[in-house]
C-alpha positions, 0 to 999 in steps of 0.5 A: 852605394849602387843597387844590388843586383838580383841573380836568378838561379836555375830553379827560378828559371825552370819555374818561370818557364813552366808558368809561362807555358801554362799561360801560353796554353790558356791564351791559346784556348781562349783564342780558340773559344772566341774564334768559335764564338766569332764564326758563329756570329759570321754564320748569323750574318753579323760580319762587323761584330765578328771582325771587331771580336777577332781583332780584339781576340788577336790582340788579347789572346794570340799576340800574348801567346806568341810573345810568350813563346819568344820569351820562353826561347829567351829563358831557354837560352838563359837556362842553358847558360846558367846550367853550363856555369853551374854544371847543374844536373837538373837541366832537361835533356832537350835544353842540354847542349 
């Protein structure tokens, strides 16, 4: 007997999209905070430290935020398809075809 496929419905996709939006904004806030910290270090003459901090900042905050934006676009497509199949009235207007 094969594995049972888990189907995700429209409400679960909407909740997932909201959670991803919160995570994306949190990463952007973290990116902005660490960028200010790195700029302070540049003004203090600690160029190498600021460069290392910004490199880590890009990897740990900016990249995940951009990745979440891409994943939200994919979820939006799934919401459109799922909503069309189910003729679900709860789809936000900006996602309706």
